[in-house]
C-alpha positions in Angstrom: 92.1 160.9 129.1 92.0 157.9 126.5 91.1 154.4 127.7 94.1 152.3 127.0 92.9 149.1 128.3 92.9 146.3 125.8 89.6 145.2 124.6 88.2 142.0 126.3 88.0 139.0 124.0 84.6 137.7 123.7 85.6 134.1 122.7 88.8 132.2 123.8 91.5 132.0 121.0 92.4 128.7 119.4 95.8 127.1 120.1 97.4 123.9 118.9 98.8 123.1 122.3 96.5 120.3 123.7 97.1 121.8 127.2 95.7 125.3 126.3 92.8 124.0 124.1 89.4 124.7 125.7 87.3 121.6 125.3 84.0 123.5 125.1 85.1 125.7 122.2 87.7 123.7 120.1 86.5 120.8 117.9 88.9 119.4 115.3 87.3 117.8 112.3 89.1 115.9 109.5 88.3 114.1 106.3 90.6 111.7 104.6 90.5 109.2 101.7 92.5 106.4 103.2 92.3 104.2 99.9 92.0 101.0 102.0 91.9 99.6 105.3 91.8 96.1 104.2 95.3 95.1 105.3 97.1 94.1 108.5 97.3 96.8 111.2 95.6 99.5 108.9 93.1 100.5 111.4 95.6 100.5 114.2 98.0 102.7 112.4 95.1 105.0 111.3 94.1 105.6 114.8 97.7 106.2 115.7 98.0 109.0 113.1 94.7 110.7 114.0 95.7 110.7 117.8 98.8 112.5 116.9 96.9 115.0 114.9 94.4 115.5 117.9 91.6 114.7 115.6 88.2 114.6 117.5 86.3 113.2 114.5 87.6 112.2 111.0 85.3 111.2 108.0 87.1 108.5 105.9 86.6 107.2 102.4 87.4 103.9 100.6 87.4 101.8 103.8 86.7 98.7 101.6 85.1 96.8 104.5 82.0 94.7 104.0 78.7 95.4 105.9 78.1 98.1 108.3 78.6 98.7 111.9 81.0 100.0 114.7 84.4 98.7 115.4 86.4 99.7 118.6 90.2 100.4 117.9 92.0 101.5 120.9 90.5 104.7 122.3 88.6 105.3 119.1 85.3 104.1 117.6 85.1 103.5 113.7 81.5 103.7 112.2 81.5 102.4 108.7 79.1 101.6 106.0 80.5 99.3 103.2 79.5 97.1 100.4 77.3 94.1 101.2 79.7 91.4 99.7 82.5 93.2 97.6 85.5 95.0 99.3 85.0 98.2 97.5 84.2 101.8 98.2 83.1 102.2 101.8 82.8 105.3 104.0 82.7 105.9 107.8 83.9 108.2 110.8 86.6 107.7 113.1 85.4 109.1 116.5 88.0 110.1 119.1 87.9 109.6 122.8 86.5 112.9 123.5 83.3 112.4 121.4 82.8 108.7 121.4 80.0 109.0 124.2 78.4 112.0 122.5 77.4 110.2 119.3 73.6 110.2 119.0 73.0 108.4 115.7 75.0 107.1 112.8 72.9 106.9 109.6 74.1 104.8 106.5 72.7 105.2 103.1 75.0 103.0 101.0 78.7 102.3 100.5 79.3 105.9 99.4 77.2 107.9 101.8 76.7 108.1 105.6 75.9 110.7 108.3 76.7 110.9 111.9 75.1 113.3 114.6 77.0 114.6 117.5 75.3 116.0 120.7 76.5 119.5 121.4 75.4 122.0 124.0 72.9 124.4 122.2 72.4 122.5 119.0 73.3 119.0 117.6 76.0 118.6 115.0 75.5 116.4 111.8 78.5 115.6 109.5 78.1 113.9 106.2 80.6 111.6 104.7 80.5 111.2 101.0 82.8 109.3 98.4 82.7 110.2 94.7 85.6 108.4 92.9 87.1 109.8 89.9 89.5 108.1 87.5 90.5 110.9 85.0 93.8 111.5 86.4 96.9 109.8 85.0 99.7 108.0 86.9 102.1 111.0 86.7 99.6 113.2 88.6 99.0 110.5 91.1 102.7 110.2 91.6 103.2 114.0 92.2 100.3 113.9 94.6 102.1 111.2 96.7 105.1 113.5 97.0 103.0 116.5 98.5 100.5 114.6 100.6 100.4 114.5 104.5 99.9 111.8 106.9 100.8 108.4 105.5 99.3 104.8 106.2 100.2 104.3 102.4 97.3 106.6 101.2 98.2 109.0 98.3 95.4 111.6 99.2 95.5 114.7 101.5 94.1 114.7 105.1 92.0 118.0 105.4 91.5 119.4 108.9 89.4 122.1 110.2 89.0 123.5 113.6 85.4 124.4 114.5 84.3 126.7 117.2 81.5 125.2 119.0 80.1 124.2 122.4 79.8 120.6 123.3 77.4 119.2 125.7 78.9 119.2 129.2 77.0 116.0 130.3 78.3 112.9 128.7 76.4 109.9 127.6 77.7 107.9 130.3 77.4 104.1 129.8 75.8 102.2 132.6 78.2 100.7 135.0 77.7 96.9 135.2 79.3 94.5 137.6 81.6 92.1 136.2 81.5 88.4 136.0 82.7 86.2 138.7 85.7 83.8 137.8 83.7 80.8 138.9 86.1 78.4 137.2 88.5 78.8 140.2 85.9 77.1 142.4 86.8 73.9 140.7 89.9 73.8 142.9 89.2 72.2 146.3 91.5 74.7 148.1 89.6 77.8 146.7 86.2 76.2 147.2 86.9 75.5 150.7 88.0 79.0 151.3 85.0 80.4 149.6 82.5 78.4 151.7 84.4 79.3 154.9 84.3 83.0 154.1 80.6 83.0 153.2 79.6 81.1 156.3 81.3 83.8 158.3 79.5 86.6 156.5 76.1 84.8 156.6 76.4 84.4 160.4 76.9 88.1 160.7 74.2 89.4 158.2 71.3 86.9 158.5 69.1 86.7 161.7 65.8 85.0 162.6 63.8 88.3 163.1 64.6 89.8 159.7 62.0 90.2 157.1 62.0 88.7 153.6 63.7 91.5 151.9 66.3 92.1 154.4 67.1 88.3 154.7 67.6 88.1 150.9 69.7 91.3 150.8 71.9 89.8 153.6 72.3 86.6 151.6 73.0 88.2 148.2 75.5 90.8 149.5 77.4 88.0 151.4 77.6 86.0 148.3 79.0 88.9 146.4 81.5 89.7 149.0 82.7 86.2 149.5 83.1 85.8 145.8 84.8 89.0 145.3 87.3 88.3 148.0 88.1 84.8 147.2 87.7 84.2 143.4 87.5 87.8 142.0 86.1 88.7 138.6 87.2 87.4 135.2 89.7 89.4 133.5 89.3 90.3 129.6 92.3 88.9 127.6 93.5 91.4 125.2 94.6 89.3 122.2 95.8 92.2 120.1 98.9 91.3 117.8 99.6 94.9 117.0 102.4 95.5 119.7 105.3 97.9 120.1 107.6 96.3 117.3 104.8 97.1 114.9 104.5 100.6 116.1 108.1 101.2 115.6 108.1 99.7 112.2 105.3 102.1 111.4 107.2 105.0 112.7 110.3 104.3 110.7 108.2 104.0 107.6 106.6 107.4 108.5 110.1 108.9 109.1 111.2 107.7 105.7 108.2 109.1 104.0 108.4 112.5 105.5 112.0 112.5 104.0 110.7 112.0 100.5 108.6 115.2 100.9 111.6 117.4 100.9 112.5 119.6 97.8 115.9 117.8 97.5 114.7 114.3 97.6 116.4 111.7 95.7 115.6 108.3 94.3 117.6 106.6 97.3 114.9 108.0 99.6 112.2 106.7 97.7 113.8 103.5 97.5 114.4 103.5 101.4 110.7 104.3 102.0 109.6 101.5 99.8 111.9 99.0 101.5 110.6 100.2 105.0 107.0 99.9 103.8 107.5 96.4 102.9 109.2 95.6 106.0 106.4 97.1 108.1 103.9 95.0 106.2 106.1 92.0 106.6 106.2 92.6 110.4 102.5 93.0 110.7 101.8 89.8 108.8 104.3 87.9 111.0 102.8 89.1 114.2 99.3 88.2 113.0 100.4 84.8 111.9 102.2 84.2 115.5 99.0 85.2 117.2 96.9 82.7 115.1 99.5 79.9 115.9 99.1 80.6 119.5 95.4 80.3 119.3 95.8 77.0 117.5 98.1 75.8 120.2 95.6 76.8 122.9 92.9 74.7 120.9 95.1 71.7 121.1 95.6 72.1 124.9 91.9 72.3 125.4 91.3 69.3 123.3 94.0 67.5 125.3 92.5 68.3 128.6 89.1 67.2 127.5 87.6 70.8 128.0 85.0 70.5 125.4 83.0 73.7 126.3 85.9 76.0 126.0 87.2 74.3 122.9 84.0 74.7 120.9 83.5 78.3 122.1 87.1 79.0 121.0 86.5 77.3 117.6 83.4 79.0 116.9 85.0 82.4 117.6 87.8 81.8 115.4 85.5 80.4 112.5 83.1 83.3 112.7 85.9 86.0 112.7 85.3 89.6 113.5 81.8 90.5 114.7 80.6 94.0 115.5 79.6 94.5 119.0 76.1 94.7 120.5 76.7 98.5 121.4 74.4 99.7 118.8 71.2 98.6 116.9 68.8 99.7 114.1 65.4 101.3 114.3 62.5 100.5 112.1 63.9 103.1 109.3 67.2 101.1 109.2 69.2 103.9 111.0 72.0 103.0 113.4 71.2 104.1 117.0 74.1 104.2 119.3 73.1 106.3 122.5 72.2 104.2 125.5 68.7 105.6 126.1 67.8 105.2 122.4 68.9 101.6 122.3 67.0 100.8 125.6 63.8 102.3 124.1 64.1 100.3 121.1 64.5 97.0 123.0 61.8 97.9 125.3 59.3 98.5 122.4 60.4 95.4 120.7 59.9 93.1 123.7 56.7 94.9 124.7 55.3 93.9 121.1 56.8 90.5 121.3 55.5 89.5 124.8 52.6 91.5 125.2 51.3 91.9 121.7 49.2 94.7 120.4 46.2 96.0 122.0 44.0 94.8 119.1 45.2 91.3 119.2 45.5 90.7 123.0 43.0 88.0 124.0 40.6 88.9 126.8 41.6 92.5 126.8 39.7 94.3 129.7 38.5 90.9 131.3 39.7 89.8 134.8 41.9 86.8 135.2 40.1 83.7 136.4 40.4 82.9 140.0 42.6 80.1 141.2 41.0 77.1 142.7 41.9 76.2 146.2 41.1 72.6 147.4 41.8 73.5 150.9 44.9 70.9 151.1 47.6 72.0 153.2 51.1 71.9 151.5 54.0 71.2 153.9 57.0 73.6 154.1 60.0 72.5 152.1 62.5 70.7 154.5 66.2 71.1 154.6 67.1 68.0 152.3 64.7 69.5 149.4 66.6 72.7 149.4 70.1 70.9 149.2 68.8 68.7 146.3 67.5 71.6 144.4 70.9 73.5 144.8 72.8 70.5 143.8 70.8 70.1 140.5 71.5 73.7 139.3 73.4 73.7 136.1 76.9 75.1 135.7 78.0 77.6 133.0 74.7 79.4 132.8 74.0 83.1 132.6 73.2 84.9 136.0 70.0 86.6 136.5 69.5 90.3 137.3 71.3 89.8 140.7 74.4 88.7 138.9 74.8 85.7 141.0 75.7 82.5 139.0 74.6 79.1 140.1 78.1 78.0 141.1 78.2 80.4 143.9 75.1 78.5 145.4 76.5 75.1 144.7 79.8 75.8 146.5 78.2 77.8 149.4 78.2 75.0 151.9 75.8 74.2 154.8 75.5 77.7 156.1 74.1 78.9 152.8 71.7 76.0 152.5 70.4 76.8 156.1 69.9 80.5 155.2 68.2 79.7 151.9 65.8 77.3 153.7 65.1 79.9 156.2 64.3 82.3 153.5 62.1 80.0 151.5 60.1 79.0 154.4 59.3 82.7 155.1 58.3 83.2 151.6 56.1 79.9 151.6 54.2 81.1 154.8 53.9 84.9 154.0 53.3 84.4 150.2 55.8 87.1 149.2 58.9 87.2 147.4 61.8 89.6 147.2 61.7 92.3 144.6 64.8 90.9 142.9 63.1 87.7 142.2 60.4 89.5 140.0 63.1 91.0 137.7 64.5 89.0 134.6 67.2 89.6 132.1 66.3 89.3 128.4 
């Protein structure tokens, strides 16, 4: 009797439906000459097009950005390598949300060549982006190419997509979760400051006792400070100042619809004229939105100047004058390669500060010799009193970066009498036992 059972498939099939795509097997890679991203909302429209195409990673050419680095645009990261001064050529990669935490390294050669390395399950994947411009084609050939090309963003080149069967790494390069910054500016309100000190006094009375050790006493104080601050003032919220809103997206969609109509075989001159009109309209709307956002920034600067808030005024002025700056989420090694994974970045900074602060073994003075003993004249130094602790806390400066415990100075200055009493108790124990909490031995560089 014949066996009529269907043969078992060794690998899952591909499917364009995102609900049926298996993330461990299906990787969609694309390449596209975008002609230029040096116009308003170009990068935002590029990300929207690639999201619709479900592109995991896309190599792009002729970016025409200056410098090198990484730029976050929505859920995607754009790694780019451009000319140092001139806005010409330029290559890069648009990494989608699925792969943005699996990037191991981005190596740039010049404005025409760059590589990126993706972490996979059994072997890593290296992709190369190269740009070799040609100018032998005439205008007629380029015009025909416009009629036959795919996705828009005002580029007359094809977008080439490929589906790769591979296994990605199951473990992501998860970024370290850090605590947000407390909104200490709310403490300038007398009502908020009173509410904070009252809540802190209640928490300190419950968590600090006389018989606790130094570590337990400091843990009780620090936890009470965090809890009271989180409940009363909360954390600072990042203000999103993106001017590319829904109106800009609708204008881009209308332009895309008109562009698709020109690709039909029975297209007419009227359709091409409508596409050009909608293209100009989309550019005009984006320029207007950007100008309105700049005017709002200038109005806010005037309000800060009228209120006499010099610190915020100069911070905002400096940010506006500097323009766009790439984030500190990547750094370069000694070979000039761009390192993006968390462990690699930490290793580079550890090596840098080790050489900077400790020096090399050959140049360290007194290597192998014991430290000289500290002379003790036998004079008894009295314990710090309550008033000294009050004066020291009052003299703390505002608007300074917090240490490893993430507790800014403002939380201590507005803590009230109960916090001063607990800090006095803690410092007296440290003075007598000659031991400090472990957190006090840490520093943030």
